[in-house]
C-alpha positions as CSV (number, residue, x, y, z in Angstrom):
1,M,29.1,-23.4,-0.1
2,K,26.6,-22.3,2.5
3,A,26.5,-18.8,0.9
4,V,25.7,-20.3,-2.5
5,F,23.1,-22.6,-1.0
6,A,21.4,-19.7,0.8
7,S,21.4,-17.6,-2.4
8,L,19.7,-20.4,-4.3
9,I,17.1,-20.9,-1.6
10,L,16.5,-17.1,-1.5
11,A,16.0,-17.0,-5.2
12,T,13.6,-19.9,-5.1
13,M,11.6,-18.4,-2.2
14,V,11.4,-14.9,-3.7
15,F,10.3,-16.2,-7.1
16,A,7.7,-18.5,-5.5
17,E,6.3,-15.7,-3.4
18,T,6.2,-12.9,-5.9
19,G,5.2,-15.1,-8.8
20,R,1.7,-15.5,-7.5
21,S,0.6,-12.2,-8.9
22,T,1.4,-10.1,-12.0
23,V,2.8,-7.3,-9.8
24,I,4.8,-6.8,-6.6
25,G,2.5,-4.4,-4.8
26,S,1.2,-3.0,-1.6
27,E,0.3,-5.1,1.5
28,R,-3.3,-6.0,2.3
29,T,-3.6,-5.3,6.0
30,R,-7.4,-4.7,6.1
31,N,-8.9,-7.2,3.7
32,L,-8.2,-9.5,0.8
33,R,-5.4,-11.3,2.8
34,G,-3.8,-14.2,1.1
35,L,-1.1,-16.7,2.0
36,D,1.7,-14.2,1.7
37,Y,2.4,-12.2,4.9
38,A,4.1,-8.8,4.8
39,P,5.3,-9.2,1.2
40,M,6.3,-5.6,0.8
41,L,8.4,-5.7,3.9
42,F,10.4,-8.5,2.4
43,E,10.5,-6.7,-1.0
44,Y,12.3,-3.8,0.9
45,H,14.4,-6.5,2.7
46,R,15.5,-7.7,-0.8
47,Q,16.2,-4.2,-1.9
48,T,18.5,-3.8,1.1
49,V,20.6,-6.9,0.5
50,D,20.6,-7.3,-3.3
51,D,22.7,-5.8,-6.1
52,G,21.1,-4.1,-9.1
53,H,18.9,-1.1,-9.6
54,H,16.7,-0.3,-6.7
55,F,13.3,1.2,-7.7
56,F,10.6,2.2,-5.2
57,T,7.5,2.6,-7.3
58,Y,4.7,0.1,-6.6
59,P,2.8,-1.8,-7.9
60,R,5.8,-3.0,-10.0
61,R,5.6,-5.6,-12.7
62,D,6.8,-9.0,-11.6
63,T,9.1,-10.0,-14.5
64,T,9.1,-13.6,-13.4
65,F,5.4,-14.0,-13.6
66,Q,5.2,-15.6,-17.1
67,K,8.6,-17.3,-17.0
68,D,7.7,-19.2,-13.8
69,F,4.0,-19.4,-14.3
70,Y,3.8,-23.2,-14.7
71,K,6.1,-23.9,-11.7
72,N,4.2,-21.6,-9.4
73,H,0.6,-22.2,-10.5
74,K,0.4,-25.8,-11.9
75,N,-1.2,-27.1,-8.7
76,A,-4.1,-24.6,-8.8
77,M,-7.6,-26.0,-8.7
78,A,-8.0,-25.2,-12.4
79,F,-5.1,-24.7,-14.8
80,F,-5.2,-24.1,-18.6
81,E,-2.4,-23.4,-21.0
82,S,-1.9,-23.3,-24.8
83,D,-0.5,-26.2,-26.7
84,S,3.3,-26.2,-27.3
85,G,2.7,-25.8,-31.1
86,S,0.3,-22.9,-30.7
87,S,1.3,-19.5,-32.3
88,H,-0.2,-17.7,-29.3
89,R,1.0,-18.6,-25.8
90,F,-1.4,-18.3,-22.9
91,A,-2.1,-19.8,-19.5
92,I,-4.7,-19.3,-16.8
93,A,-4.9,-20.5,-13.2
94,V,-7.9,-20.3,-10.9
95,S,-7.8,-20.8,-7.2
96,P,-10.5,-20.7,-4.5
97,I,-9.7,-18.7,-1.4
98,L,-11.5,-19.2,2.0
99,G,-10.7,-17.2,5.2
100,I,-12.1,-16.9,8.7
101,D,-11.2,-14.1,11.1
102,Y,-11.7,-13.1,14.7
103,K,-11.2,-9.3,15.1
104,S,-11.6,-7.2,18.2
105,S,-10.4,-3.6,18.7
106,T,-10.9,-0.8,21.3
107,A,-10.4,1.7,18.5
108,L,-13.3,0.2,16.6
109,G,-15.4,-0.5,19.7
110,D,-16.4,-3.8,18.4
111,T,-15.7,-7.5,18.2
112,I,-16.2,-9.2,14.8
113,W,-16.9,-12.9,14.9
114,P,-17.3,-14.9,12.8
115,A,-15.9,-13.0,9.8
116,I,-15.9,-15.2,6.7
117,D,-14.6,-14.4,3.3
118,G,-14.6,-16.5,0.1
119,G,-13.8,-16.0,-3.5
120,L,-11.5,-16.7,-6.4
121,F,-8.0,-15.7,-7.3
122,I,-7.6,-15.7,-11.1
123,R,-4.3,-15.0,-12.9
124,G,-2.8,-15.6,-16.3
125,F,-1.3,-14.2,-19.4
126,A,-1.8,-14.2,-23.2
127,D,1.3,-13.3,-25.2
128,S,2.2,-9.7,-23.9
129,L,-1.0,-9.3,-21.8
130,D,-1.1,-10.4,-18.2
131,F,-3.9,-10.1,-15.6
132,D,-5.0,-11.1,-12.1
133,L,-8.2,-10.8,-10.1
134,D,-8.7,-11.4,-6.4
135,A,-12.4,-11.1,-5.7
136,R,-14.1,-12.0,-2.4
137,I,-17.5,-11.9,-0.7
138,Y,-17.5,-11.2,3.1
139,S,-20.0,-11.9,5.9
140,E,-19.4,-10.7,9.4
141,G,-21.1,-10.9,12.8
142,H,-20.7,-7.7,14.9
143,A,-21.1,-7.3,18.6
144,A,-21.6,-3.5,18.4
145,K,-25.2,-2.3,18.0
146,K,-23.9,0.2,15.4
147,P,-21.1,-1.7,13.6
148,K,-18.3,0.2,11.9
149,S,-16.4,-0.9,8.8
150,Y,-13.2,-2.6,9.8
151,D,-11.5,-1.7,6.5
152,Y,-13.1,1.8,6.2
153,E,-14.9,0.8,2.9
154,V,-18.6,0.6,2.4
155,F,-20.6,-2.4,3.8
156,D,-24.3,-3.4,4.1
157,V,-25.9,-4.1,7.5
158,Q,-28.6,-6.8,7.4
159,S,-31.1,-6.7,10.3
160,K,-33.4,-9.5,11.5
161,D,-35.9,-6.8,12.6
162,K,-36.2,-5.6,9.0
163,G,-36.8,-9.0,7.5
164,D,-33.4,-9.3,5.8
165,G,-32.9,-12.9,6.6
166,G,-33.6,-13.6,10.3
167,I,-30.2,-12.7,11.7
168,D,-28.0,-9.6,12.2
169,Y,-24.9,-9.5,10.0
170,V,-22.7,-7.4,7.8
171,S,-22.0,-8.2,4.2
172,F,-19.8,-6.7,1.5
173,A,-17.5,-7.5,-1.4
174,R,-14.0,-6.5,-2.2
175,Y,-11.6,-7.0,-5.1
176,R,-8.2,-5.9,-6.5
177,A,-7.2,-6.5,-10.1
178,H,-4.6,-5.8,-12.8
179,L,-4.8,-5.9,-16.6
180,A,-1.6,-4.9,-18.4
181,L,0.0,-4.8,-21.8
182,N,3.7,-5.2,-21.7
183,Y,6.5,-4.1,-24.1
184,A,10.2,-4.4,-23.6
185,W,10.4,-1.0,-21.8
186,A,6.8,-0.1,-21.2
187,R,3.7,-1.4,-19.3
188,L,0.2,0.1,-19.8
189,Q,-2.1,-1.1,-17.0
190,L,-5.7,-0.8,-15.8
191,A,-6.0,-1.7,-12.1
192,R,-7.7,-1.5,-8.8
193,D,-4.9,-1.2,-6.3
194,V,-3.0,1.2,-4.1
195,L,0.1,3.1,-5.2
196,H,3.2,3.2,-2.9
197,W,5.9,5.6,-4.0
198,G,9.2,6.1,-2.3
199,P,11.7,4.2,-0.1
200,G,9.7,4.3,3.1
201,Y,7.6,1.4,4.4
202,Y,5.2,2.9,7.0
203,N,5.4,6.6,6.3
204,N,5.8,7.4,2.6
205,L,4.4,11.0,2.2
206,S,3.1,11.3,-1.4
207,L,1.4,7.9,-2.1
208,N,1.3,5.3,0.6
209,Q,0.3,1.6,0.6
210,F,-2.0,2.0,3.6
211,A,-4.5,4.2,1.7
212,L,-7.7,2.6,0.5
213,P,-7.7,1.0,-3.0
214,Y,-8.8,3.0,-6.1
215,N,-9.3,2.4,-9.8
216,M,-6.4,3.6,-12.0
217,L,-4.8,3.8,-15.4
218,S,-0.9,3.8,-15.4
219,L,2.0,3.9,-17.8
220,D,5.3,2.5,-16.6
221,L,8.4,3.3,-18.6
222,T,11.9,1.9,-17.8
223,F,15.1,2.9,-19.6
224,G,17.9,1.2,-17.7
225,P,18.4,3.1,-14.5
226,L,15.7,5.6,-15.3
227,R,12.0,4.9,-14.5
228,I,9.0,7.1,-15.3
229,F,5.6,6.3,-14.0
230,S,2.4,8.2,-14.9
231,V,-1.0,7.5,-13.4
232,Y,-4.6,8.6,-13.4
233,A,-6.8,7.5,-10.5
234,D,-10.5,7.9,-9.8
235,L,-11.0,8.9,-6.2
236,R,-14.1,9.3,-3.9
237,V,-14.6,12.6,-2.1
238,N,-16.5,11.3,0.9
239,S,-15.7,8.5,3.3
240,W,-19.1,6.9,2.8
241,S,-19.3,5.5,-0.7
242,Y,-23.1,5.9,-0.8
243,S,-22.9,9.6,-0.1
244,K,-24.4,12.1,-2.6
245,E,-21.1,14.0,-2.4
246,N,-19.6,11.1,-4.4
247,L,-21.6,12.2,-7.4
248,N,-18.9,14.8,-7.7
249,D,-15.6,13.9,-9.3
250,R,-12.2,13.8,-7.6
251,N,-9.4,12.9,-10.1
252,L,-5.8,12.2,-9.3
253,Y,-2.9,12.7,-11.8
254,A,0.6,11.7,-10.6
255,H,4.0,11.3,-12.1
256,R,7.1,9.7,-10.5
257,Y,10.7,9.9,-11.9
258,E,13.3,7.6,-10.5
259,L,17.0,7.4,-11.2
260,A,18.6,4.2,-9.8
261,L,22.3,4.4,-9.6
262,K,24.6,1.7,-8.2
263,N,23.9,2.3,-4.5
264,V,21.8,5.5,-4.6
265,T,18.2,6.0,-5.8
266,L,16.8,9.5,-6.4
267,G,13.1,10.0,-6.8
268,I,10.7,12.9,-7.6
269,S,6.9,12.5,-7.2
270,E,4.3,15.0,-8.2
271,L,0.6,15.0,-7.6
272,Q,-2.4,17.0,-8.8
273,V,-6.0,16.4,-7.6
274,L,-8.8,18.0,-9.6
275,Y,-12.4,18.4,-8.2
276,N,-15.2,18.3,-10.9
277,E,-12.6,18.8,-13.6
278,N,-10.7,16.3,-15.7
279,K,-7.7,17.1,-17.8
280,P,-6.4,14.0,-19.7
281,W,-3.3,15.9,-20.8
282,L,-2.0,15.6,-17.3
283,F,-1.5,11.9,-17.8
284,V,1.4,12.6,-20.3
285,P,4.6,11.8,-18.4
286,I,6.5,14.9,-19.8
287,A,3.8,17.3,-18.6
288,P,5.3,18.8,-15.3
289,L,2.3,18.9,-12.9
290,F,3.8,21.5,-10.6
291,I,4.0,23.9,-13.6
292,E,0.7,22.8,-15.3
293,K,-1.1,23.3,-12.0
294,G,-1.0,27.1,-12.6
295,N,-3.1,26.7,-15.7
296,Y,-6.3,25.7,-13.8
297,S,-8.5,27.3,-11.2
298,E,-6.9,27.3,-7.8
299,R,-10.1,26.6,-6.0
300,V,-10.6,23.2,-7.5
301,N,-7.1,21.8,-7.8
302,N,-4.5,20.8,-5.3
303,G,-0.9,19.9,-6.1
304,A,2.1,18.6,-4.3
305,L,5.8,17.8,-5.0
306,A,8.0,15.3,-3.1
307,F,11.7,14.4,-3.3
308,D,13.2,11.2,-1.9
309,V,16.6,9.5,-1.7
310,N,17.6,5.9,-0.8
311,V,21.3,5.0,0.0
312,Q,22.3,1.3,0.2
313,L,25.2,0.5,2.5
314,F,27.4,-2.6,2.2
315,K,24.4,-4.7,1.0
316,S,23.2,-4.9,4.6
317,A,21.5,-1.6,5.3
318,R,19.9,1.4,3.7
319,I,19.2,5.0,4.8
320,Y,16.4,6.9,3.2
321,G,14.4,10.1,3.4
322,E,11.5,12.0,1.8
323,F,10.5,15.7,1.8
324,F,6.9,16.5,0.7
325,L,5.9,20.1,-0.2
326,D,2.1,20.7,-0.3
327,D,2.3,24.5,-0.5
328,M,4.6,27.4,0.5
329,E,4.6,31.2,0.6
330,S,8.4,31.3,0.0
331,P,11.4,29.1,0.8
332,Y,12.2,31.4,3.7
333,A,8.7,31.2,5.0
334,V,9.0,27.4,5.0
335,Y,12.2,27.8,7.1
336,Q,10.4,30.1,9.5
337,N,7.4,27.7,9.6
338,R,5.0,30.1,11.2
339,Y,1.8,30.1,9.1
340,S,-0.5,27.4,7.7
341,N,0.2,28.4,4.0
342,N,3.5,26.6,4.4
343,R,2.4,23.0,4.4
344,W,5.0,20.3,4.2
345,A,6.1,16.9,5.6
346,A,9.4,15.0,6.1
347,M,10.3,11.4,6.8
348,L,13.6,9.8,7.7
349,G,14.3,6.0,8.0
350,F,16.7,3.2,8.0
351,Q,16.6,-0.6,7.5
352,V,19.1,-3.3,8.4
353,A,18.7,-6.7,6.9
354,H,20.7,-10.0,6.9
355,D,20.2,-13.4,5.3
356,M,21.7,-16.6,6.7
357,D,21.6,-20.3,6.6
358,I,21.0,-22.4,9.7
359,K,21.4,-26.1,9.2
360,G,20.0,-26.0,5.7
361,K,17.1,-23.6,6.6
362,F,17.0,-20.1,5.3
363,L,16.6,-17.3,7.8
364,Q,15.9,-13.6,7.1
365,L,16.4,-11.1,9.9
366,G,15.9,-7.3,9.9
367,T,14.8,-4.1,11.6
368,I,13.3,-1.0,10.1
369,A,12.6,2.4,11.8
370,E,11.1,5.6,10.6
371,I,10.2,9.1,11.9
372,A,7.7,11.3,10.0
373,R,6.5,14.8,10.6
374,V,3.4,16.1,8.8
375,E,2.5,19.8,9.3
376,P,-1.0,21.0,10.0
377,F,-3.3,21.3,6.9
378,T,-1.1,19.1,4.8
379,Y,-3.2,17.2,2.2
380,C,-6.2,19.6,3.0
381,H,-7.8,22.1,0.7
382,Y,-10.1,25.1,0.7
383,D,-13.4,23.3,1.2
384,T,-14.6,20.1,2.8
385,A,-14.9,17.1,0.4
386,Q,-13.3,18.8,-2.6
387,A,-9.7,18.6,-3.8
388,Q,-8.1,17.0,-0.7
389,I,-5.3,14.6,-1.4
390,A,-7.4,11.8,0.0
391,H,-9.7,8.9,-1.0
392,L,-12.7,7.8,1.0
393,G,-11.8,10.2,3.8
394,L,-8.2,8.9,4.3
395,P,-5.0,10.5,3.0
396,L,-3.3,9.1,-0.1
397,G,0.0,9.8,1.6
398,N,1.1,9.4,5.2
399,P,-1.6,7.4,7.0
400,N,-1.4,9.6,10.2
401,G,-2.7,12.6,8.3
402,P,-2.0,16.3,8.9
403,N,-0.5,17.6,12.1
404,S,1.1,14.4,13.3
405,L,4.5,13.1,14.5
406,A,5.1,9.4,14.3
407,I,7.9,7.0,15.1
408,D,7.7,3.4,13.9
409,W,10.2,0.7,14.8
410,T,9.9,-3.0,13.9
411,L,12.0,-6.1,14.4
412,Y,11.2,-8.9,12.1
413,S,12.3,-12.4,11.0
414,R,11.2,-15.1,8.6
415,L,12.4,-18.7,8.6
416,F,11.8,-21.0,5.6
417,W,11.2,-24.4,7.0
418,N,11.1,-26.1,3.6
419,A,10.2,-25.2,0.0
420,S,6.6,-24.6,0.8
421,S,6.3,-23.4,4.4
422,S,7.7,-20.5,6.5
423,F,7.4,-18.9,9.9
424,F,7.2,-15.1,10.4
425,F,7.6,-13.1,13.6
426,S,7.7,-9.3,14.2
427,I,7.3,-6.7,16.9
428,H,6.1,-3.3,15.8
429,N,6.5,-0.3,18.2
430,K,4.7,3.0,17.4
431,W,4.8,6.3,19.0
432,L,2.2,8.7,17.7
433,W,1.4,12.3,18.5
434,K,-1.7,13.4,16.6
435,G,-2.8,17.0,16.7
436,I,-6.1,18.1,18.2
437,D,-6.2,21.6,16.8
438,Y,-8.0,22.8,13.7
439,G,-6.0,21.6,10.7
440,S,-5.5,18.1,12.1
441,K,-8.3,16.4,10.1
442,I,-8.1,15.8,6.3
443,D,-11.4,17.5,5.7
444,D,-10.6,20.7,7.7
445,P,-11.0,23.5,5.2
446,Y,-7.7,25.4,4.7
447,V,-7.4,28.8,6.2
448,T,-4.3,31.0,6.6
449,K,-3.5,31.2,10.3
450,R,-0.6,30.9,12.8
451,K,-0.1,27.2,13.1
452,K,0.7,25.0,16.1
453,F,2.4,21.7,15.5
454,I,0.9,18.9,17.7
455,D,0.3,21.4,20.4
456,G,-1.0,19.6,23.5
457,A,-1.3,16.3,21.5
458,P,-1.1,13.2,23.8
459,L,1.3,10.4,23.1
460,Q,-0.3,7.3,21.8
461,Y,2.1,4.3,22.2
462,T,1.3,0.8,20.9
463,I,3.3,-2.4,20.7
464,A,2.1,-5.0,18.3
465,P,3.7,-8.6,18.0
466,A,2.7,-10.6,15.0
467,L,3.1,-14.3,14.2
468,N,2.4,-16.1,10.9
469,Y,2.7,-19.6,9.5
470,N,2.6,-19.8,5.7
471,G,2.1,-23.2,4.1
472,K,1.4,-24.4,0.6
473,Y,-2.4,-24.4,0.9
474,A,-3.0,-22.6,4.3
475,S,-1.7,-19.8,6.4
476,Y,-2.4,-18.8,10.1
477,E,-2.0,-15.3,11.5
478,L,-2.0,-13.9,15.0
479,E,-1.7,-10.1,15.6
480,L,-1.9,-8.5,19.0
481,T,-1.9,-4.8,19.9
482,F,-1.2,-3.4,23.4
483,G,-1.0,0.1,24.7
484,E,-3.4,3.0,24.0
485,I,-5.2,0.8,21.5
486,R,-5.8,-2.9,22.4
487,A,-6.7,-5.3,19.6
488,I,-6.5,-8.9,18.5
489,F,-6.6,-10.3,15.0
490,L,-6.8,-14.1,14.3
491,R,-7.0,-15.5,10.8
492,T,-6.9,-18.8,8.9
493,T,-6.6,-18.7,5.1
494,L,-7.1,-21.7,2.8
495,H,-5.9,-21.4,-0.8
496,W,-5.8,-24.0,-3.5
């Protein structure tokens, strides 16, 4: 009986959580935080303990969005829906969001207080069309004389000395959005979001949730256990959005093919980045990018291919890995691994998860660990700010970038106190060796040379506990970081 009760509670909680948006997608660790805390971590938790096909291509359509729309959104500040007799079914919900943060970090060299954001979360559907928009305006006070962007995106500095309003502050706006047309086995989507492909949580190598958001067009096809995802994305070539270098074009085309068997998922991801060229044919899912790449100038295009596998064990654990190939001279040269024209990365991980009922309250427990190696010059290209596999100066793939070795290990738990509130706690350990040689930065122009992997790189260890309370209309977050980097993050979010 307890097992049945726990299953029902889990279904209710998962639907209530993922039903807030049209998609199940990447986490928002830098900005646009909402009530949900670490939603992708618990999506991977679900993929560890549940039956069914296990796909690892995100953002993924939330198939419960329309079905449970009234239940999940009826209490929004504004709610509209079609009449029961209408030939066209639609519904729209609008919620204001208000947040206040305190942020301080030795890596940033700054303390940000107060940091206030406010905006609207709009979501809805009309027949086969669904959409959501999370748009915010931010205002921050910075202690540093030369403030840096906390989320690495562009911001405006207002100075009282320049007559901008009598005080010093930073202001900016952010948004993420999805607009999609759905068919039984297809989804065509325009979005501003981040792609996350593969079974890893921290260290996916091809496309990773910790990249910065970009505008995209995607086509998602699902045929039973087979999934094919094709995407075009508009990238920025320079880390500063206002830079004249961003008058140039950097275009990403990517395909992912997944075969989800009973307990095993096999995936192939392929990428192609074009600089000042655009070839719409590459969007076609049947066009193999690793072959098509040879039809264009090598100086302005950059391609990569990745293979990944996920194995579920006894509905309580999973083991997974990914191999990423940026370039190679020959298979034997990759094995020898001497020169920089053999650029690759590899990741291995495992997750253990368990759900249980404690006196009528639902508890989720788990641990996840990964190790990732990224060779020098991986994601780089011939010239600075051209066809790097990057956006706004950060890699689209592994967030540690080229010439790095990282180990991540997290213990986590979530307790559902009742139908509308939960408590989350985690401890994240990270060991990072980041190279200091040429070929360690994403914008280092590629040259053929004898490479050295993390030669002389110091160990950077951090331990980061996190605590969150998530309620019906409010959430409270506390994140601390100790070690080579010291940081504190406090946030209150109000949502109606």
